[in-house]
C-alpha positions in Angstrom: 11.0 -3.5 -16.0 7.5 -2.1 -16.4 6.3 -0.5 -19.6 6.6 3.0 -18.2 10.3 2.5 -17.3 11.0 1.0 -20.7 9.5 4.1 -22.3 11.5 6.4 -20.1 14.7 4.6 -20.9 13.9 4.5 -24.6 13.3 8.2 -25.0 16.0 9.3 -22.6 18.2 10.9 -25.2 15.3 13.0 -26.5 14.4 16.4 -25.2 17.0 16.4 -22.5 16.8 20.0 -21.5 14.6 23.0 -22.1 14.2 23.9 -25.7 17.9 23.9 -26.4 19.1 20.8 -24.4 20.0 18.1 -26.9 21.9 14.8 -26.9 25.5 14.2 -25.7 27.6 17.3 -26.3 24.4 19.4 -26.5 23.8 22.7 -24.7 21.4 24.0 -22.1 19.0 26.7 -23.2 19.6 30.1 -21.6 16.3 29.7 -19.7 17.9 27.1 -17.5 20.7 29.4 -16.4 20.4 30.9 -12.9 19.5 34.6 -13.1 20.3 35.2 -9.4 17.8 36.9 -7.0 15.4 35.3 -4.6 14.6 31.6 -5.1 10.8 31.2 -5.5 10.8 27.5 -6.4 8.5 28.2 -9.3 9.3 27.1 -12.9 7.7 27.6 -16.2 5.5 25.0 -17.7 6.9 22.5 -20.2 10.4 22.5 -18.6 12.3 19.4 -19.8 15.3 17.9 -18.1 17.5 14.8 -18.5 19.0 12.7 -15.7 22.3 10.8 -16.2 22.2 7.5 -14.3 24.3 4.4 -14.8 24.3 0.7 -16.0 20.9 -0.7 -16.7 21.2 -3.4 -13.9 22.4 -0.9 -11.3 20.7 1.2 -8.6 21.4 4.5 -10.4 19.3 3.4 -13.3 16.5 2.0 -11.2 16.3 5.1 -9.0 17.0 7.5 -11.9 14.0 6.3 -13.9 11.8 6.4 -10.8 13.0 9.9 -9.9 12.3 11.1 -13.4 8.7 9.7 -13.2 8.2 11.2 -9.8 9.5 14.7 -10.8 6.9 14.7 -13.6 4.2 13.6 -11.2 5.1 15.9 -8.4 5.1 19.0 -10.7 1.8 17.9 -12.5 3.8 17.6 -15.7 5.2 21.1 -15.5 8.7 19.6 -15.4 9.1 16.6 -17.7 12.0 14.5 -16.8 13.7 11.6 -18.6 16.5 9.3 -17.4 19.3 7.8 -19.5 21.5 4.8 -19.1 25.2 5.9 -19.0 28.7 4.8 -18.0 28.0 6.5 -14.6 30.1 8.9 -12.4 33.0 10.3 -14.5 31.0 10.2 -17.7 28.0 11.7 -16.0 30.0 14.7 -14.8 31.6 15.3 -18.1 28.2 15.2 -19.9 26.6 17.3 -17.1 29.2 20.0 -17.7 28.8 19.7 -21.5 25.1 20.4 -21.1 23.7 17.0 -22.1 21.9 16.5 -18.8 20.5 18.7 -16.1 21.0 16.2 -13.2 23.6 13.5 -12.7 24.2 10.7 -10.2 27.8 10.4 -9.0 29.9 8.8 -6.3 31.1 11.4 -3.8 34.8 10.6 -4.3 34.4 11.2 -8.1 32.5 14.4 -7.4 35.2 15.5 -5.0 37.8 14.9 -7.7 35.7 17.0 -10.1 35.4 20.1 -8.0 39.0 19.9 -6.9 40.5 19.2 -10.3 42.1 15.9 -9.3 41.9 12.2 -10.4 40.1 11.9 -13.7 39.7 15.7 -13.8 43.4 16.5 -13.1 44.0 20.2 -13.5 40.5 21.0 -14.6 38.1 21.7 -11.7 34.5 21.2 -12.9 31.6 23.7 -12.3 29.3 21.3 -10.5 27.4 21.5 -7.2 25.2 19.1 -5.2 21.5 18.9 -5.2 21.6 16.4 -2.3 23.5 13.6 -0.7 21.4 10.5 -1.3 22.3 6.9 -0.4 25.5 5.0 0.3 27.4 2.9 -2.3 28.9 -0.4 -1.2 32.0 -1.6 -2.9 31.1 -5.1 -3.9 34.0 -7.3 -4.9 32.9 -10.7 -6.1 35.1 -13.7 -7.2 34.4 -17.0 -8.8 35.1 -19.6 -6.1 37.1 -21.7 -8.6 39.4 -18.8 -9.4 41.7 -19.2 -6.4 41.4 -15.5 -5.6 41.1 -14.7 -1.8 42.3 -11.1 -1.8 42.7 -8.1 -4.1 46.5 -8.9 -4.1 45.6 -12.3 -5.5 44.0 -10.8 -8.6 47.4 -10.6 -10.3 47.3 -12.2 -13.7 43.6 -12.8 -13.5 40.7 -11.6 -15.7 39.1 -8.8 -13.7 36.2 -6.6 -14.6 36.9 -3.1 -13.3 33.5 -1.6 -14.4 32.4 0.6 -17.3 35.0 3.0 -18.7 34.7 6.4 -16.9 32.5 5.0 -14.1 32.9 5.5 -10.4 33.3 1.8 -10.1 36.4 2.0 -12.4 37.8 4.8 -10.2 37.4 2.7 -7.0 38.6 -0.5 -8.7 41.8 1.0 -9.9 42.5 2.7 -6.5 41.9 -0.6 -4.7 44.2 -2.5 -7.1 46.9 0.2 -6.6 46.4 0.0 -2.8 47.1 -3.7 -3.0 50.3 -3.0 -4.9 49.0 -3.9 -8.4 49.2 -1.9 -11.6 45.7 -2.0 -13.2 47.2 -1.6 -16.6 49.8 -4.4 -16.4 49.2 -6.7 -13.5 45.6 -7.9 -14.3 43.7 -8.7 -17.5 41.4 -5.8 -17.1 37.9 -6.1 -18.6 36.3 -2.7 -18.6 32.7 -4.0 -18.8 29.3 -2.8 -17.6 27.6 -4.9 -14.9 25.3 -6.8 -17.3 28.3 -8.1 -19.3 30.3 -8.6 -16.2 27.7 -10.9 -14.6 27.4 -12.8 -17.9 31.2 -13.2 -17.9 31.2 -14.6 -14.4 28.5 -17.0 -15.2 30.2 -18.4 -18.4 33.7 -18.5 -16.7 35.3 -15.8 -18.8 35.8 -13.4 -15.8 37.5 -14.4 -12.6 36.4 -11.5 -10.4 34.9 -8.0 -10.6 34.5 -4.8 -8.7 31.1 -3.0 -8.4 30.2 0.1 -6.5 26.4 0.3 -6.0 23.5 0.5 -3.6 21.9 -2.4 -1.9 20.5 -4.4 -3.4 22.0 -4.1 -6.9 19.7 -6.1 -9.2 22.5 -7.6 -11.3 24.3 -8.9 -8.3 21.0 -10.3 -6.9 20.6 -12.2 -10.1 24.2 -13.5 -9.9 23.8 -14.8 -6.3 20.4 -16.3 -7.1 21.5 -18.2 -10.2 25.2 -19.0 -9.3 25.3 -19.0 -5.5 27.8 -21.9 -5.1 30.1 -20.5 -7.7 30.6 -16.9 -6.3 31.7 -15.2 -3.1 32.4 -11.7 -1.8 35.9 -10.5 -0.7 36.5 -8.5 2.4 38.5 -5.5 1.2 38.6 -3.6 4.4 42.3 -4.3 5.0 42.9 -1.8 2.2 40.8 1.0 3.8 43.7 2.8 5.4 45.4 3.2 2.0 42.1 4.3 0.4 41.5 7.0 3.1 44.9 8.5 2.2 43.5 9.0 -1.3 40.2 10.4 -0.2 38.8 10.6 3.3 35.2 10.0 2.1 35.9 6.2 2.2 34.6 4.4 5.2 34.0 0.9 6.5 30.6 -0.6 6.0 28.9 -4.0 5.9 26.6 -5.7 3.4 23.9 -7.4 5.5 23.7 -11.2 5.0 20.0 -10.8 4.0 20.8 -8.6 1.1 22.1 -11.4 -1.1 21.6 -14.4 1.1 25.2 -14.8 2.1 26.2 -16.9 5.1 27.3 -13.8 7.1 27.5 -10.0 6.7 30.4 -8.9 4.3 32.7 -6.2 5.5 33.5 -3.7 2.8 34.3 0.0 1.9 31.5 2.4 1.4 31.2 5.9 -0.2 28.2 8.2 -0.4 26.3 9.1 -3.6 25.4 12.6 -4.6 22.9 14.1 -7.1 24.8 16.8 -9.0 23.8 19.8 -11.2 25.9 22.5 -12.9 26.6 25.5 -10.6 24.7 27.8 -12.9 21.5 25.8 -13.3 18.4 27.8 -12.5 18.0 27.9 -8.7 14.2 27.7 -9.0 14.4 24.5 -11.0 17.0 23.0 -8.5 14.6 23.9 -5.7 11.7 22.0 -7.4 13.9 19.0 -8.1 15.2 18.8 -4.5 11.7 19.0 -3.1 10.5 16.3 -5.4 13.3 14.0 -4.2 12.1 14.1 -0.6 8.3 14.6 -1.2 8.3 11.5 -3.4 10.7 9.4 -1.4 8.1 6.6 -0.6 7.7 6.1 -4.4 11.5 6.0 -4.9 11.8 3.3 -2.2 9.4 1.1 -4.1 11.8 1.3 -7.1 14.8 0.3 -5.0 15.4 -0.2 -1.2 18.5 2.0 -1.4 16.2 5.1 -1.5 15.3 4.4 2.2 18.6 6.0 3.1 17.7 9.3 1.5 17.4 11.7 4.4 16.9 15.4 5.3 19.4 14.8 8.1 22.2 13.9 5.7 21.2 15.8 2.6 23.6 18.7 3.2 26.6 16.5 3.9 28.2 16.9 0.4 31.6 18.4 1.4 33.8 19.2 -0.5 31.1 19.6 -3.2 29.2 22.8 -2.5 25.4 22.6 -2.2 23.5 24.5 -4.9 21.7 27.5 -3.6 18.4 26.2 -5.0 18.8 23.0 -3.0 19.7 25.0 0.1 16.4 26.9 -0.2 14.5 23.6 -0.7 16.0 22.0 2.3 15.3 25.1 4.4 11.6 24.9 3.4 11.5 21.1 3.9 13.0 21.4 7.4 10.8 24.4 8.4 8.2 23.7 11.2 4.9 22.6 9.7 
């Protein structure tokens, strides 16, 4: 991690909005509220925003910090963005709605739950909209080869990390366990750990297997397969796809290329898109500026993590059932207009 990234991470809880956007549970200043009218894509100087990302060894964190830096650069410092490490999707949406952040990374299935008032948001639809669809998350299920686990069903009684509490990984992990006929609360020894602690646990033998939903490559998993290659292996979880699609149709089959982590062959798995989210009442001009920065500075984001290569104007609007914010809609119209 370079010095600039460390600085961004270290100050991420400071100045997370305009004048009134403060730490977790804070509020957004009225100046960030959408006043309606035509979208000009112009914002006032010294606009400050916070971006909710994820675990420090995951793609959300790497791209979130890079995105924050590029927003500041693309606007000549008019918008000053900072990124914070968080528990990821569910927590990000909760804190986005609470006003702690202006932008949040989220898995599309968790975002769909939020706008529909289902899953972790049962009975309470959340006022969030999409800035853009970004890249695809790959469900990466890794086992210690000495654990005897060859399927999700075989995790019964084992020590399994299901991801950080209130993360999109935890949502998918619990759904996969249930699809395999297991009760996450009773049939496994659930370890609700972030990726750094999870990888450490696999290395020292205190964790038998884990779930992770992230882009490719995920730095923490690269580290694990680099240092412990003979002790770990991926599971093919696609036999559970039909059950997962009954829960949410956003789940699809995908493949982790062999070159990603140096595996003997590609790994079949289940994938789900990622979205960048904002509150539905965030100033449309600010959203327009943020959306344009995402695409204008894509080459710089790709340098931070290869997952950014998948960010595309062709897929940006594919956020259903999460509505696209009108500021993002204006930005995408401008970006797609003939030059």
